[in-house]
Backbone as a chain_set.jsonl record, in Angstrom:
{"seq": "MLWSAVFLCANIAPFIYVIFFGRNIPWWVYGIIAILIGQGVLSLIMKLRKNPADDLNMNKKLDEE", "coords": {"N": [[-5.018, -11.736, -6.872], [-7.182, -10.74, -7.11], [-8.369, -9.529, -4.673], [-6.831, -8.339, -3.459], [-6.936, -5.965, -5.091], [-9.791, -5.247, -4.173], [-9.11, -5.107, -0.925], [-6.909, -2.63, -1.39], [-8.538, -0.739, -2.177], [-11.048, -0.593, -1.015], [-9.008, 0.411, 1.463], [-8.5, 2.649, 1.029], [-10.517, 3.627, 0.174], [-12.172, 5.599, 2.363], [-10.017, 7.673, 2.606], [-10.289, 8.912, 0.049], [-13.009, 9.521, 0.675], [-12.626, 12.089, 2.309], [-10.718, 13.713, 0.911], [-12.569, 14.637, -0.679], [-15.426, 15.213, 0.325], [-15.025, 16.724, 2.811], [-15.288, 19.105, 4.772], [-14.06, 22.623, 5.363], [-11.438, 20.898, 6.636], [-7.918, 21.365, 7.9], [-4.506, 21.907, 6.067], [-2.689, 19.711, 6.56], [-3.213, 17.141, 7.197], [-4.383, 16.478, 4.807], [-2.436, 16.761, 3.401], [-1.191, 14.441, 5.034], [-3.017, 12.227, 4.407], [-2.17, 12.279, 1.715], [1.091, 11.124, 1.834], [0.374, 8.387, 3.422], [-1.302, 7.653, 1.619], [0.276, 7.327, -0.833], [2.991, 5.959, 0.417], [1.468, 3.659, 0.203], [1.021, 2.761, -2.481], [3.875, 2.814, -3.075], [4.57, 0.261, -1.524], [3.167, -1.551, -2.802], [4.226, -1.111, -5.172], [7.061, -1.924, -5.238], [6.591, -3.886, -4.116], [5.259, -6.194, -6.112], [7.481, -5.695, -8.366], [9.265, -7.44, -6.281], [11.477, -10.305, -6.813], [10.676, -13.55, -7.322], [12.297, -15.352, -6.947], [13.604, -14.989, -4.751], [12.577, -14.865, -2.615], [12.04, -17.885, -2.474], [15.179, -18.527, -2.511], [15.756, -18.151, -0.062], [14.376, -19.058, 1.957], [14.754, -21.727, 1.241], [17.642, -21.571, 2.436], [16.671, -20.55, 5.303], [15.906, -23.446, 5.702], [18.183, -24.987, 5.853], [19.927, -24.038, 7.732]], "CA": [[-4.739, -10.493, -7.006], [-8.287, -9.574, -6.967], [-9.277, -9.83, -3.445], [-5.174, -7.524, -3.588], [-7.618, -4.86, -5.801], [-10.206, -5.114, -3.321], [-8.455, -4.495, 0.066], [-6.861, -1.547, -1.705], [-9.906, 0.285, -2.317], [-11.369, -0.517, 0.6], [-8.423, 0.906, 2.511], [-8.348, 3.897, 0.08], [-12.022, 4.254, -0.032], [-12.531, 6.42, 3.554], [-9.769, 8.696, 2.3], [-10.843, 9.973, -0.974], [-13.987, 10.584, 0.754], [-12.332, 13.112, 3.472], [-11.121, 14.555, -0.064], [-13.479, 15.074, -1.984], [-16.267, 15.71, 0.933], [-14.742, 17.24, 3.537], [-15.006, 21.144, 4.531], [-12.77, 22.88, 7.006], [-10.269, 20.657, 6.761], [-6.415, 21.842, 7.737], [-4.123, 21.295, 5.26], [-1.914, 18.626, 6.843], [-4.189, 16.325, 6.607], [-4.253, 16.451, 3.196], [-0.348, 15.813, 3.596], [-1.093, 13.042, 5.776], [-3.389, 11.13, 3.431], [-1.353, 12.028, 0.993], [2.007, 10.432, 2.427], [-0.02, 7.138, 3.476], [-1.919, 6.722, -0.102], [2.078, 6.893, -1.597], [3.839, 4.719, 1.016], [0.568, 1.953, 0.024], [1.104, 2.421, -3.941], [5.297, 2.526, -3.308], [5.131, -0.392, -1.029], [2.644, -2.36, -4.113], [5.266, -1.772, -6.37], [7.855, -2.769, -4.542], [6.351, -6.23, -3.579], [5.131, -6.015, -7.265], [8.661, -5.942, -8.759], [10.236, -8.207, -6.437], [11.818, -11.431, -7.951], [9.733, -14.805, -6.791], [13.181, -16.651, -6.952], [14.534, -14.545, -4.396], [12.079, -15.397, -1.596], [12.215, -19.271, -2.439], [16.649, -19.106, -2.408], [15.493, -17.308, 1.088], [13.261, -20.316, 2.178], [16.07, -22.158, 1.249], [18.84, -21.249, 3.151], [16.505, -21.183, 6.435], [16.01, -24.476, 6.006], [19.53, -25.383, 5.693], [20.73, -23.823, 8.492]], "C": [[-5.919, -9.643, -7.389], [-8.627, -9.366, -6.013], [-7.295, -8.237, -3.056], [-6.561, -6.03, -4.072], [-8.573, -4.752, -4.819], [-10.086, -4.283, -1.845], [-7.662, -3.316, -0.209], [-7.85, -0.501, -1.863], [-10.398, 0.125, -1.375], [-10.842, 0.543, 2.094], [-8.238, 2.326, 1.904], [-9.544, 4.828, 0.143], [-12.587, 5.893, 0.673], [-11.479, 7.906, 3.052], [-10.319, 9.396, 1.263], [-12.411, 10.557, -0.601], [-14.022, 11.912, 1.663], [-11.82, 13.963, 2.122], [-12.019, 15.605, -0.65], [-14.692, 16.009, -1.099], [-15.756, 16.391, 2.441], [-14.321, 18.421, 3.112], [-13.936, 20.944, 6.145], [-11.862, 21.928, 7.503], [-8.872, 20.978, 6.548], [-5.254, 21.236, 6.652], [-2.685, 20.533, 5.565], [-2.804, 17.358, 7.208], [-4.138, 16.169, 5.678], [-3.352, 16.085, 2.838], [-1.108, 14.269, 4.02], [-1.678, 11.658, 4.76], [-2.993, 11.165, 2.599], [-0.064, 10.916, 0.641], [1.791, 8.887, 2.742], [-1.112, 6.357, 2.257], [-0.286, 6.711, -1.08], [2.875, 6.092, -0.997], [2.475, 3.277, 0.792], [0.908, 1.774, -1.441], [3.208, 2.168, -3.874], [5.653, 1.33, -2.755], [3.957, -1.512, -2.615], [3.755, -2.607, -4.742], [6.396, -2.102, -6.096], [7.494, -4.378, -4.415], [6.102, -6.682, -4.935], [6.4, -6.715, -8.323], [10.066, -6.783, -7.983], [10.164, -9.724, -6.965], [11.129, -12.701, -7.354], [11.19, -15.225, -6.327], [13.702, -16.413, -5.801], [14.147, -15.081, -2.671], [12.201, -17.151, -1.48], [14.143, -19.415, -2.244], [16.596, -18.914, -0.489], [14.953, -18.696, 2.058], [14.632, -21.523, 2.499], [17.366, -22.488, 2.671], [18.285, -21.432, 4.951], [16.528, -22.442, 6.892], [16.84, -25.572, 6.053], [20.178, -25.396, 6.967], [19.605, -24.634, 10.382]], "O": [[-5.939, -8.48, -7.791], [-9.664, -8.721, -6.166], [-7.289, -7.382, -2.17], [-6.932, -5.249, -3.196], [-8.203, -3.752, -4.203], [-10.665, -3.232, -1.569], [-7.569, -2.668, 0.834], [-7.617, 0.661, -1.529], [-10.107, 1.005, -0.566], [-11.427, 1.073, 3.039], [-7.684, 3.127, 2.657], [-9.668, 6.053, 0.161], [-13.092, 6.864, 0.11], [-11.973, 9.033, 3.088], [-10.838, 10.487, 1.5], [-12.978, 11.511, -1.134], [-15.001, 12.645, 1.805], [-12.427, 15.03, 2.033], [-12.087, 16.803, -0.924], [-14.998, 17.144, -1.463], [-16.718, 16.405, 3.209], [-13.666, 18.867, 2.17], [-13.499, 20.216, 7.036], [-11.463, 22.012, 8.664], [-8.413, 20.965, 5.406], [-5.225, 20.016, 6.495], [-1.691, 20.753, 4.873], [-2.003, 16.627, 7.791], [-3.479, 15.134, 5.574], [-3.22, 15.171, 2.024], [-1.425, 13.311, 3.314], [-1.13, 10.595, 4.466], [-3.131, 10.086, 2.023], [-0.03, 10.135, -0.31], [2.689, 8.091, 2.47], [-1.512, 5.209, 2.067], [-0.069, 5.897, -1.977], [3.586, 5.394, -1.72], [2.649, 2.132, 1.209], [1.113, 0.603, -1.762], [3.733, 1.367, -4.647], [6.763, 0.907, -3.077], [4.693, -2.196, -3.327], [4.29, -3.697, -4.946], [6.887, -2.789, -6.991], [7.993, -5.491, -4.576], [6.736, -7.711, -5.168], [6.362, -7.81, -8.883], [11.212, -6.905, -8.415], [9.157, -10.27, -7.415], [11.271, -12.388, -6.172], [11.234, -15.472, -5.121], [14.379, -17.35, -5.378], [14.922, -15.495, -1.809], [12.454, -17.638, -0.378], [14.485, -20.511, -1.798], [17.374, -19.536, 0.234], [15.694, -19.019, 2.986], [15.185, -21.942, 3.516], [17.668, -23.39, 3.452], [18.933, -22.068, 5.782], [16.94, -22.78, 8.002], [16.519, -26.748, 6.222], [20.835, -26.348, 7.388], [20.144, -24.592, 11.487]]}, "num_chains": 1, "name": "protein.A"}
């Protein structure tokens, strides 16, 4: 879990830098940054809510075939 947090911070840090220190950046760049960060957060939430038993059941089904 620690490395996931490090990876998440390392990927978002450049976006945060652009948001705070960028000058004369068009509005659509901020929109793209917001979409990318939102997609990452949504993906993390979905991954955390996923039931680990589903993965085990899927692996058993693949092994049986």
